[in-house]
C-alpha positions as CSV (number, residue, x, y, z in Angstrom):
1,X,-20.3,5.7,-22.9
2,X,-20.6,3.8,-19.5
3,X,-17.4,2.0,-20.2
4,X,-15.5,5.3,-20.4
5,X,-17.1,6.5,-17.1
6,X,-16.3,3.1,-15.5
7,X,-12.6,3.2,-16.5
8,X,-12.2,6.9,-15.5
9,X,-13.9,6.3,-12.1
10,X,-11.9,3.1,-11.5
11,X,-8.6,4.8,-12.4
12,X,-9.2,7.9,-10.4
13,X,-10.5,6.0,-7.3
14,X,-7.6,3.4,-7.5
15,X,-4.9,6.0,-8.0
16,X,-6.3,8.3,-5.2
17,X,-6.5,5.3,-2.8
18,X,-3.0,4.2,-3.7
19,X,-1.4,7.6,-3.2
20,X,-3.3,8.3,0.0
21,X,-2.4,4.9,1.5
22,X,1.2,5.1,0.4
23,X,1.5,8.5,2.0
24,X,0.0,7.2,5.3
25,X,2.4,4.2,5.1
26,X,5.4,6.4,4.6
27,X,4.5,9.0,7.2
28,X,3.4,6.6,10.0
29,X,5.9,3.8,9.1
30,X,8.7,6.2,9.5
31,X,8.1,6.5,13.2
32,X,8.3,2.7,13.6
33,X,11.5,2.5,11.6
34,X,13.1,5.3,13.4
35,X,12.5,3.5,16.7
36,X,13.6,0.2,15.1
37,X,16.9,1.7,13.9
38,X,17.6,3.5,17.2
39,X,16.9,7.0,15.9
40,X,18.7,6.7,12.6
41,X,16.3,9.0,10.7
42,X,18.2,8.8,7.3
43,X,17.9,5.0,7.3
44,X,14.3,5.1,8.5
45,X,13.3,7.6,5.8
46,X,15.0,5.6,3.1
47,X,13.4,2.3,4.1
48,X,10.0,4.0,4.5
49,X,10.2,5.5,1.0
50,X,11.1,2.1,-0.4
51,X,8.2,0.4,1.3
52,X,5.8,3.1,0.0
53,X,7.2,2.8,-3.5
54,X,6.8,-1.0,-3.5
55,X,3.3,-0.6,-2.2
56,X,2.5,1.8,-5.1
57,X,4.0,-0.6,-7.7
58,X,1.9,-3.5,-6.4
59,X,-1.2,-1.5,-6.3
60,X,-0.8,0.1,-9.7
61,X,0.1,-3.4,-11.1
62,X,-3.2,-4.7,-9.7
63,X,-5.1,-1.8,-11.2
64,X,-3.6,-2.3,-14.6
65,X,-4.0,-6.1,-14.6
66,X,-7.5,-6.5,-13.2
67,X,-9.1,-3.2,-14.1
68,X,-9.9,-4.4,-17.6
69,X,-11.6,-7.6,-16.9
70,X,-15.2,-6.4,-16.7
71,X,-18.3,-7.1,-18.7
72,X,-19.6,-4.4,-20.9
73,X,-22.0,-2.2,-18.9
74,X,-25.1,-1.2,-20.8
75,X,-26.5,1.0,-18.0
76,X,-25.6,3.2,-15.1
77,X,-26.5,0.6,-12.5
78,X,-24.5,-2.1,-14.2
79,X,-21.6,0.3,-14.4
80,X,-21.8,1.0,-10.6
81,X,-22.0,-2.7,-9.9
82,X,-18.9,-3.4,-12.1
83,X,-17.1,-0.6,-10.3
84,X,-17.8,-1.9,-6.8
85,X,-17.0,-5.5,-7.8
86,X,-13.6,-4.2,-9.2
87,X,-12.7,-1.9,-6.3
88,X,-13.6,-4.4,-3.6
89,X,-10.7,-6.8,-4.2
90,X,-8.4,-3.7,-4.6
91,X,-9.5,-2.5,-1.2
92,X,-8.8,-5.9,0.2
93,X,-5.3,-5.9,-1.4
94,X,-4.6,-2.5,0.2
95,X,-5.8,-3.7,3.6
96,X,-3.7,-6.9,3.5
97,X,-0.7,-5.0,2.3
98,X,-0.9,-2.6,5.1
99,X,-1.3,-5.4,7.6
100,X,1.8,-7.1,6.3
101,X,3.7,-3.9,6.4
102,X,2.7,-3.4,10.1
103,X,3.8,-6.9,11.0
104,X,7.2,-6.4,9.1
105,X,7.7,-3.1,10.9
106,X,6.9,-4.6,14.2
107,X,9.3,-7.5,13.6
108,X,12.1,-5.1,12.6
109,X,11.4,-3.1,15.8
110,X,11.5,-6.1,18.1
111,X,14.6,-7.5,16.3
112,X,16.5,-4.3,16.7
113,X,15.5,-4.0,20.4
114,X,16.7,-7.5,21.1
115,X,20.0,-6.8,19.3
116,X,20.4,-3.5,21.2
117,X,19.9,-5.3,24.5
118,X,22.7,-7.8,23.6
119,X,25.0,-5.1,22.3
120,X,24.9,-6.2,18.7
121,X,24.8,-3.9,15.7
122,X,21.3,-3.3,14.4
123,X,22.6,-3.3,10.8
124,X,24.1,-6.8,11.0
């Protein structure tokens, strides 16, 4: 019985965290990208959607791969311990992924500004 509760809790928490973070990445990353591509909102939206989609794929892949490697829980306390041990690395994955996305968005922004100052096309 505790295994079912564990898997349901792990799945719901993982999916909710993934969707919430992907939405935040899409919504807030779009502003960086619009600035990086000199106001080209269509390009900024497209790239922002692709980044959010890739984030979801990586997160769901982690959930599917590592969500099943738990010991059988015989009590409620063991189930909560297994749940926190499983969600901890997932939260670290989300945090590192967002940090990498921020660095990539910042790099794109700086690159496009440097190219715009030199009169080069930002899409080259």
